[in-house]
N, C-alpha and C positions, 0 to 999 in steps of 0.2 A: 655546209657543203654548197657547191655551186652546180649549176645546170650542166656544166661540162664534165663533172665528176662521174665515175662509173661504179656501179654496185653489181656484184655477181655472187652466185652461190656456188661454192666449191664442193661441199659435201653435206651430210645430214645436219651438221651443226657448225659448219665453217662457211664464212662469207669473206669476200675480198672487196675492199673499197680502193679505187684508184683515184687519187687526188691530182687534179691539174691546177695550174696557176699558183703554185706555191712560190715563196720567195727564192731567189737565187742564193741568198745567204743561208748557209747550212744550219746555223743555230736558230735563225728565225723560222726556217722551213720546218725544223723539228718541233718548234713550239706550236706552229700552226697545225701540224699533224696531230700533236698531242691534244689541242683544243677540239679538233674534230672527233678524236677518239673518246674524249670525255663526254661529248654530246651524245655519241653512240651509246656509251655506258648509261647515261641518264635516261635515254629512251627505253633501253632494255630493262632498266630497273623499274619502270612503271608497271604497276600491278596489272595482271591479266585475269579476267574472270571467265572460268570455264565451268559450266554446269553449276553455277552459283558459288563456286569456290575461287578465292583469290590466290593467284600464284605470283611469285616474284622470281626473277631470273638474275643471274650474274653473267659477266662476260670477261674475256681476256683478249687484249688486242696486242698483236705483234706488228711492229712498224719497220719497214725497210725503205730507206731513202736512196735515191740515185740522182746523179747529176750528169756531168758531161762524160763520165767514164762509161766505157762500153760494158753492157751487161744484157743478159737475156731475160725474157719474161719468166722462164722457169727458175732462173737463179734468184730473181727478186721474190718469187713466191716461196722458194725454199728458205730464203733469209727471213721473210716475214713469219713463216711457219715455225722456224727455229726460235725466233724471238718470242712468238706466242707460247711455245712450249716452255721456254725459260721463265716466262711470266707466270705460267700455271704452277711451276715449281715453287715460286716465291709467294703464291697466293693469288686467287682469282680477283677479278675486278680491278686489274692493273693494266697499265700501258708499258710495254717493254720494247726498246729499240734493239735492232739486231747488232748495230755497231756499239761495242762496249764503251768506246771513248765518247761517242755521241750521247749515249745514255748517261754517262757520267757528266758530260758537259751540260746536258739538259737539266739534270738534277741540280747541278751547281747554279745554273741560271735561275731556276725556280727558287732555290734557297736564297740567292742573292737578291732577287726581287722581293721576297718576303722580308728580308733584313732591311732593304731600302725603304719599304713601306713604313717600317718602324723607325727608321732613321730621320725622317722628315718631320720637324726640322732640328730635333734636339742633338743629333749626332753630326750635323753639318757645321762647317766652319769656313771662313774665308781666309785665303792666303793672299799676299800682295806682292806683285813683282814690279820693281821700280821701272819707270820710264824717264829717260834723261834727255837733255838737250845736248848740243854739240860741245858744250863746256863741261859736261858731266854733272850738271845740276839736275836734281830730281824735281820734275814738274808734275808728276802724277804717278799712277800705278794702275795695273790691271788687277781686278779682283778675280781670283780663281778659286773655284769651289773645291773643298776637300771633305772627305768622309772619314771620320774617326770612329771606327767600330769598337765597341767596348771590349771585344775579345780578339778580333782579327787585326786591330790596329788601323793604321792609315791605309785606306783602300784607294787605289789609283783611279782617277777620273776616267781613264781609258777603259776600266773594267765596268764602271757603273753608268756613265753618261749614255752610251748606246742603249743600255737596258732601260734607262729612264726615258729615253726618246720613244722606244718601241712600246713601253707599257703605259705611257701617258703621265708618268710621275714627274717628267720634266716640267710640267706646268706648275705644280706646287713648289718644286725646287726652284724654278726660275723666278717665281714670285717672291720666294724667300730671299734669293740673292739680291734682287733689286731693292727690296725693303731694307735688307741688311746694309747694302751699299749706301743707301740714303741716310740711314742712321749713323753710319761711320762718317759720312761727309759732315753731318751736323756736329758730331763730336769734334772733328778736326777744326771746325769753324771757330771753336773757342780758343784756339792756340795760334798765335801769330806765325809759328813755324810750320804749321800744317794747313792753315786756312786757304792757301792758294792751290792745294793739290786737286788735280782732276782725277776722277775715278772712272775707269773703263769697265764695262760689264758686258759679257757675251750674252747674246740673246739667240735662242734657238729658233729655227724656222717655224716649228710647231707652236711655240709660245707667241711669236710675233703675229702669226696668222689668226690667233684667237680674237673674236669680235671685241672683247673687253680689254685688249692689251693696253690701249692708250689710257683708258680709265684706271687700269691697274698701276701704271707708272705715275699718273697724276695723283692718285690716292697716296702712294708711298711718299711722294714729294710733299704733299699737303700735311700728312700725319707727322712727318719728321721735321718739316720746316727746312729741309736741305735746299741749297742753292741749285736750281736746275742747270745753271751754266757750268757747274762742276761735274755733272753727270754725263758720261759719254757711253752710248750704247753701240756695241760692235755687232754689225750684221755681216753675214758671210756672202760672198759673191754668188754662191749657188742659189741664194734666195731670189735672185733676179729672174730665175726661170718661172717663178710664180706670177701672179697678177701684179704687174708692175704699177698699174694705176692705183690699185688699192694700197700697195706698199708705199708709194709716194705720198698718198693722202694721209696715212697714219704717221709717217715720218714728219710731214709738214705740220700736223697738229702738235706733235711734241716739240718740233723745232720752234714753233710759235711760242711755246711755253718756256723755251730757253735751253732745252736739252740738245746736246750735240751728238753727231753720228760719225762712226768710223766704218769703212768698208774693209772687213777683215779678210785675210788670206787672198789678197788681191793678186791676180795673175794666174790663179789655179783653175778658174772657171772659164766660161765662154761668153761673158757678158758683152753686149753690144755697147760701143761708145755712145750710141744714141740714148741707151738706157742710163748710162753713167752720168751724162750731163743733165739728166732730169732729176737725179736723186739729190735731195737736200743734205748732202754729206759735208763734213768738215775735214776729213782725213782719209787717206789711203794707207793701208797697212801691208807692207811687202811681206809675202809669205816666207817663213823661215827656210822652206825647201830651196828657194833661190839664193838666200843669203848664205846658206851652208857652203856651197861650192862656188861662190861668186869670184873667188880668186883663181880657181882651177878650170872652171867651165865657161867657155866663151859665150855660150848661149844664155846661161844664167846671168852673166855679167851684162849682156845686151838687154835682157828682160828687165833687170834692176834699173839700168840707166833709163830705159824707156818709161818705166813706171814713175820714176822720179821726175822726168821731164813732163810726163802727162799731168802729174799732180801739180807741178809748178804752173803749167799752162792753164789749168782749171782753177788756179788760186787755192789749192788744197794743201794742207800739211801732209807730209809723208813720213811715216814711221816704219822702221825696219825691225822685225821681230827675229829672235833666234841669233842675235849677234853674240858670238862667243870669243872672238879674237880681236886684237887691236888692228890687225891687218884688214879684217872685214869692216870694222868701224871706219878706218881711214879711207877705204875705197868708197864707202857709202857717203862719207862726208865730202870727199873731193868732188863727187858727182851731184852734190846738192841736197842730200838727205840730212836733215837737221835734228831728227828725233830717233831714239834708239831704245830697244828693249832686248834683254837677253842675259845670259850668264855672265858676260863680261862686266855687267853693271849690277848683277845680283840675281840670285835664284828667288823663286816664290817663297815668301816667308810668312810665318804667323804674325799677327798684328804687332805684338810686343817687339819681335825681332826687327820687323820692318821699321817701326818707329825709332828703334836704336840706330838702324842704318841711316835714317834721316839726320840724326844728330851728328853722325860722323862723316856724312857726305860733304 
């Protein structure tokens, strides 16, 4: 709890806690409220000694969340009381949310996090999406993580990556991805048909900000013997909002080692061009949201042309992601984009399928 939270007594054995400063994200706010409730449970469970006799208590917590929607204090208290009553019916010492859908979502989130803890790294795998030049030749791939659950099957990254970020599991997951990518580069080195391939890996902001990130990458390269020049780390533009000096220092350390960098989702953030010219990057990646409507939306077309021109003026390679049609590819090529990624050239594939794609490309 925080100093700006409020605690009050409503009745003989009922208390209310008003939490401020929760996340604006509903799922995350629910988890934060649950953590506070569990701490309350833990304190109440602590034994009390009265007249030399030890007593233990249990509690039941009802939670009601509210956001921008209009509601009164009385309504919130009624909802929390109703949730508490429902919790009592299912057994004391529990946390129950008023919103049945939110309760179910929270339970699913907790279950998914437990599964994810068990999944690292044995249930994780890499898929590979081809990156091509203007002639359609595959020069590299982006390594994309997938989770193959033994019962639920393939779980979408959209379902577990945000959870991994909020829970901290993104750190061991990110470390596994980089190590796996380096191992794959070393395997490809043995074959003349694959030894030229560049492998791009997404790096989360939380992972990059870790003090030992540079050493983590260097260790993966050293242990596998992979060529650093074939490893490309993709950083998002939103990361520029953090300490740029520290970011540049880490990038330069790895750049001196031979590792390359790409600025992912370019154009979606608010980065200053002054920041951009300081970054030791090799590539700008045009976000797929602009590529999608580049033929229909004049604004998207103007942004794409500007990014390509900017990249050319800075001496950077420019790659467009999310290219799905020949028309999109032609527009990009006419305006100077020479590298492409998207369904037009291939979907993300398991390793064996990607290597078959290489043979037929």
